[in-house]
C-alpha positions as CSV (number, residue, x, y, z in Angstrom):
1,M,109.2,68.9,109.6
2,V,112.5,71.2,110.2
3,Q,113.7,70.9,106.4
4,Y,110.2,71.9,104.7
5,G,109.1,74.1,107.4
6,S,112.9,76.3,107.1
7,E,112.2,76.4,103.4
8,I,108.7,77.3,103.6
9,M,109.7,80.7,106.2
10,V,113.1,81.1,104.0
11,A,110.4,81.6,101.1
12,R,108.0,83.7,102.6
13,R,110.5,85.7,103.9
14,Q,111.9,86.6,100.5
15,I,108.5,87.1,99.2
16,V,107.6,89.4,102.3
17,G,110.6,91.4,101.8
18,N,109.4,92.0,97.9
19,L,106.1,92.5,98.7
20,S,107.3,95.0,101.0
21,A,109.3,97.2,99.0
22,A,107.1,97.3,96.1
23,S,103.9,97.8,98.2
24,S,105.9,100.8,99.9
25,R,106.6,102.2,96.8
26,I,102.7,102.4,95.4
27,H,101.7,103.3,98.7
28,K,104.0,106.6,98.5
29,Q,102.2,107.2,95.1
30,M,99.0,106.4,96.4
31,T,99.1,108.2,99.4
32,G,101.0,111.4,98.3
33,G,104.2,110.5,99.8
34,S,102.5,111.1,102.8
35,E,102.8,107.8,104.4
36,D,105.1,104.9,104.3
37,L,103.7,101.6,104.5
38,R,106.0,98.5,105.8
39,L,105.6,95.0,106.0
40,S,107.3,92.1,108.6
41,Y,107.4,88.9,108.8
42,R,106.9,87.6,112.1
43,T,108.3,84.4,112.6
44,T,108.3,81.9,115.5
45,V,112.1,80.9,114.8
46,P,114.4,83.8,115.2
47,F,116.9,83.7,112.4
48,S,119.7,85.8,111.3
49,V,120.5,86.5,107.6
50,K,122.0,83.7,107.2
51,E,119.4,81.1,105.5
52,K,121.9,78.2,106.3
53,E,121.0,78.7,109.9
54,I,117.1,78.6,110.3
55,D,117.3,74.9,110.4
56,R,119.6,74.6,113.5
57,A,117.5,77.6,114.9
58,Y,114.2,75.9,114.2
59,H,115.2,72.2,115.5
60,K,116.5,74.4,118.9
61,R,113.2,76.3,119.2
62,L,111.5,72.4,118.9
63,V,113.6,70.9,121.3
64,E,112.7,74.1,123.9
65,K,109.3,73.6,123.7
66,R,108.7,69.7,123.0
67,E,107.3,69.4,126.5
68,H,105.1,72.5,126.4
69,E,103.7,71.5,123.5
70,I,103.3,67.8,124.7
71,L,101.2,69.3,127.7
72,Q,99.6,71.9,125.4
73,G,98.8,69.5,122.7
74,I,99.6,71.6,120.0
75,T,102.4,72.8,117.7
76,L,104.3,76.3,119.0
77,I,106.9,76.3,116.4
78,G,106.6,76.5,112.7
79,P,105.7,78.3,109.7
80,H,102.3,78.0,110.4
81,R,102.0,79.7,113.8
82,D,104.0,82.8,111.8
83,D,102.4,85.8,110.8
84,N,102.5,89.4,109.0
85,S,102.6,92.7,110.4
86,I,101.7,95.3,108.1
87,Y,102.6,99.6,109.5
88,S,101.9,102.7,107.7
89,N,104.1,105.7,109.3
90,S,105.1,103.0,112.3
91,I,101.0,102.6,113.3
92,D,100.3,99.2,113.1
93,L,97.3,98.9,110.5
94,C,95.9,95.5,111.9
95,R,95.1,96.9,115.4
96,Y,94.9,101.0,114.8
97,G,94.5,101.5,110.9
98,S,91.0,103.2,110.1
99,Q,89.0,102.0,107.7
100,G,90.2,104.2,104.8
101,Q,94.0,103.4,105.6
102,S,93.4,99.9,105.7
103,R,91.5,100.2,102.4
104,T,94.6,102.4,100.9
105,C,97.1,99.8,102.6
106,T,95.1,96.6,100.9
107,L,94.9,98.3,97.6
108,S,98.7,98.9,97.6
109,L,99.6,95.6,98.7
110,K,97.0,94.4,95.4
111,L,99.2,96.5,93.0
112,A,102.6,94.9,94.2
113,E,101.4,91.6,94.0
114,L,100.4,92.2,90.7
115,E,103.6,93.4,89.9
116,L,105.4,90.2,91.5
117,I,103.1,88.3,89.7
118,K,103.9,89.6,86.5
119,S,107.6,89.1,87.3
120,F,107.3,85.5,87.7
121,L,104.8,84.5,85.0
122,R,105.6,87.8,82.3
123,E,102.0,88.8,82.4
124,Y,99.6,90.1,84.7
125,P,96.7,88.3,85.8
126,I,93.0,89.0,85.4
127,T,91.8,91.2,88.5
128,L,88.7,91.8,90.6
129,F,88.5,94.9,93.0
130,D,84.8,94.5,94.4
131,D,83.8,97.9,95.9
132,V,87.1,99.1,97.0
133,M,86.6,102.9,96.7
134,S,83.8,102.8,99.2
135,E,86.2,103.7,102.1
136,L,88.4,105.9,99.9
137,D,89.0,109.8,99.2
138,S,88.8,111.2,96.0
139,E,92.3,111.9,95.8
140,R,93.3,108.1,97.0
141,R,90.6,106.9,94.5
142,R,91.9,109.2,91.9
143,S,95.8,108.3,92.7
144,F,94.8,104.1,93.2
145,L,92.8,104.3,89.3
146,N,96.1,105.6,88.0
147,L,98.3,103.2,89.2
148,L,96.2,100.5,87.5
149,D,98.3,99.8,84.3
150,R,96.6,99.6,81.4
151,N,97.8,96.0,80.6
152,V,96.3,94.8,83.5
153,Q,92.5,93.2,82.9
154,S,90.2,94.7,85.7
155,F,87.4,94.7,87.0
156,I,86.1,96.9,89.6
157,T,82.7,97.4,91.0
158,T,81.2,100.1,92.5
159,T,78.1,101.6,93.3
160,E,78.8,104.9,92.6
161,L,79.3,105.3,88.7
162,G,81.3,109.0,88.9
163,V,84.2,107.3,91.0
164,L,85.5,105.9,87.5
165,D,85.0,109.2,85.8
166,S,89.0,109.6,85.3
167,I,89.1,106.0,83.3
168,K,86.2,106.3,81.8
169,E,87.7,106.5,78.1
170,R,89.8,103.4,78.5
171,A,87.4,101.3,80.3
172,S,84.3,99.6,79.4
173,I,81.7,100.5,81.9
174,F,78.7,98.1,82.2
175,D,75.9,99.6,84.3
176,I,73.7,97.4,85.9
177,E,70.5,97.9,87.4
178,R,68.1,95.5,88.9
179,R,64.6,96.0,88.1
180,E,62.8,93.7,90.0
181,R,63.4,91.9,93.7
182,A,65.0,88.8,93.4
183,Q,62.8,85.9,94.5
184,W,64.6,83.2,97.0
185,H,63.0,80.0,96.6
186,T,63.7,76.9,99.3
């Protein structure tokens, strides 16, 4: 458990670091430089920069918490208990972020994720952005659409066709309209 758990935590810390750097850069572009995005990997096993030390630290924490875990009937230490924190200008977005801030953060993370996937696979995945424009102001909408790489095949759904005006010359737009009510059969 210590060996595999340690490997997972080290890999997560590395990917969260890479994702944080990429999403921070993208987020600054999307917000016109007014917001700074930072991700943080919160682990139940504090370990230093040296990856070799995580095994010992993990084992030590398991020994320390063993009796408590037995009494509670759950495992309190390990990668399954770890989480990420997301901050914009030092504000914890999970607790205090507005819907617009959360949506902008999500899009920044999604675009950063596309870049990371491309760095591993050497091609972009097909992406779906389902009604992502609804919480954004017009400037952030425009910034998001401009940041979408022309090489990324993306499907964007929206209830406001006008929000796609800035990309209509490089996009195929399908206007879907329900002509009759759907019938539900049970």
